[in-house]
Backbone as a ProteinNet text record, in pm:
[ID]
protein_1_A
[PRIMARY]
XXXXXXXXXXXXXXXXXXXXXXXXXXXXXXXXXXXXXXXXXXXXXXXXXXXXXXXXXXXX
[TERTIARY]
84.8	-2	111.3	170.2	252	331.6	365.7	419.5	292	171.1	77.8	55.2	64.5	126.3	185.7	309.8	454.9	385.4	345.9	293.6	276.7	106.8	37	92.3	212.6	262.1	274.1	276.1	300.7	488.3	600.1	690.8	725.5	709.9	731	925.8	1013.4	1166	1178.5	1041.7	1109.3	1247.6	1249.3	1374.7	1284.2	1196.1	1189.1	1193.9	1210.7	1271.8	1445.2	1506.5	1616.3	1643.8	1610.1	1576.5	1607	1471.8	1455.2	1574.4	1597.7	1689.7	1888.3	1879.3	1998.5	1970.8	1842.5	1820.9	1824.8	1847.5	1875.3	2000.9	2060.6	2222.5	2252.5	2193	2263.6	2255.4	2166.2	2134.7	2213	2282.4	2415.5	2563.2	2585.5	2633.3	2807.3	2902.3	3014.8	3154.9	3198.3	3290.9	3455	3468.6	3565	3712.8	3791.4	3881.7	4016.8	3971.5	4072.8	4085.8	3952.4	3866.3	3925.2	4054	4164.3	4244.2	4288.3	4456.2	4453.7	4384	4444.5	4476.7	4399.6	4454.3	4560.5	4621	4754.2	4838.6	4781.7	4846.3	4894.4	4838.4	4829.9	4952.6	4895	4932.1	5086.2	5061.2	5242.7	5320.9	5233.6	5333.1	5292.1	5264.2	5230.4	5384.1	5423.4	5476.3	5680.5	5633.9	5774.5	5773.7	5706.5	5731.1	5781.8	5712.1	5782.1	5877.4	5990.7	6068.4	6166.9	6108.6	6230.7	6241.1	6147.9	6149.4	6243.9	6231.7	6348.9	6488.9	6453.3	6678.2	6753.5	6619.5	6624	6708	6587.7	6614.3	6800	6802.6	6870.5	7070.8	6966.1	7136.5	7173.5	7043.5	7044.6	7107.9
-103.7	-46	117.1	163.1	226.3	234.2	132.2	202.9	257.1	232.7	329	443	441	571.4	693.7	594.9	674.9	728.3	632.7	616.3	766	805.4	876.9	1014.5	985.9	1077.4	1232.7	1349.8	1473.7	1396.8	1431.3	1442.4	1275.7	1183.9	1092.9	1070.6	1149	1171.1	1274	1412.6	1486.8	1578.8	1562.2	1583.4	1775.6	1781.3	1918.4	2056.2	1965.9	2141.7	2173.8	2021.2	2004.7	2079	1990.4	2115.7	2271	2332.9	2427.8	2534.3	2482.3	2482	2486.7	2394.6	2371	2506.4	2485	2658.8	2768.2	2783.7	2952.8	2926.4	2807	2836.2	2850.6	2795	2817	2908.8	3010.1	3154	3207.3	3219.6	3310.7	3222	3156.6	3122.8	3176.4	3119.4	3199.1	3065.7	3121.1	3006.5	3028.4	2923.4	2975.3	2953.8	3059.4	3085.6	2978.3	2826.8	2755.6	2653	2717.1	2629.3	2661.1	2746.9	2872.5	2752.3	2663.3	2587.2	2505.1	2449.9	2351.2	2430.7	2530.4	2659	2687.1	2753.9	2870.6	2684.2	2499.8	2462.2	2464.2	2412.8	2445.5	2502.8	2668.8	2755.6	2735.1	2671.9	2713.2	2553.5	2464.1	2362.1	2403.7	2467.7	2498.3	2625.7	2673.1	2789.4	2715.9	2606.2	2533.5	2463.1	2374.6	2357.8	2382.2	2549.3	2688	2711.6	2738.8	2784.5	2613.1	2476.8	2371	2379.6	2418.4	2387.1	2505.6	2625.7	2692.3	2663.2	2654.3	2605	2495.5	2415.7	2338.4	2351	2446.7	2517.6	2630.3	2713.6	2790.3	2682.4	2597.2	2519.9	2412.6	2386.6	2303.9	2338.8
17.7	14.2	-8.6	61.9	61.4	-73.8	-159.9	-280.3	-373.2	-341.5	-439.3	-387.1	-266.7	-213.2	-296.2	-279.3	-393.1	-488.1	-583.8	-697.9	-707.1	-678.2	-581.8	-570.6	-561.1	-481.2	-597.2	-615.1	-728.3	-753.9	-608.5	-636.8	-513.8	-578.1	-433.2	-418.1	-521.7	-450.9	-429.4	-425.9	-351.7	-456.1	-605.2	-654.6	-690.4	-682.1	-749	-668.9	-534.6	-486.5	-476.1	-499.9	-528.5	-652.8	-755.5	-907.7	-889.6	-895.5	-851.2	-793.1	-685.4	-618.9	-696.8	-769.2	-902.3	-991.6	-1044.4	-1122.6	-1088.4	-955.3	-877.6	-911	-871.3	-898.4	-1045.4	-1099.2	-1233.9	-1365.4	-1263	-1380.2	-1297.3	-1189	-1143.7	-1134	-1205.1	-1245.3	-1310.5	-1233.8	-1249.4	-1260.8	-1353.7	-1364.9	-1273	-1226.2	-1096.6	-1122.9	-1135.2	-1176.8	-1171.3	-1104.4	-1126.8	-1278	-1330.9	-1420.2	-1596.3	-1517.8	-1654.4	-1666.3	-1520.5	-1516.2	-1626.2	-1724.8	-1822.2	-1976.7	-1951.8	-2056	-2028.6	-1910	-1901	-1952.4	-1880.1	-1927.8	-2058.5	-2128.4	-2245.2	-2316.3	-2325	-2377	-2317.7	-2184.1	-2231.7	-2191.4	-2306.4	-2364.9	-2498.8	-2527.8	-2693.9	-2720.1	-2595.8	-2612.7	-2538	-2448	-2550.5	-2596.6	-2650.7	-2802.3	-2935.1	-2896	-3020.3	-2935.5	-2848	-2829.1	-2862.1	-2833.7	-2834.2	-3005.2	-3111.5	-3192.7	-3286	-3239.3	-3292.8	-3248.8	-3142.4	-3112	-3207.7	-3175.8	-3311.9	-3426.3	-3477.9	-3624.5	-3626.6	-3512.3	-3476.8	-3501.6	-3430.8	-3450.5	-3532.1	-3629.9	-3690.1	-3870.3
[MASK]
++++++++++++++++++++++++++++++++++++++++++++++++++++++++++++

């Protein structure tokens, strides 16, 4: 009988309130500066590769 009551409940898991809180946060979402880390690493790798390439050309 409790299974039927759960089926008839409009929000059996209580997820609606969690979704509302999530949606409110998403509207004011601002990425943190920590998310720039991979970009910095990628740019540094390209710069190092370019320097190595130029050194090889200069010595070659």
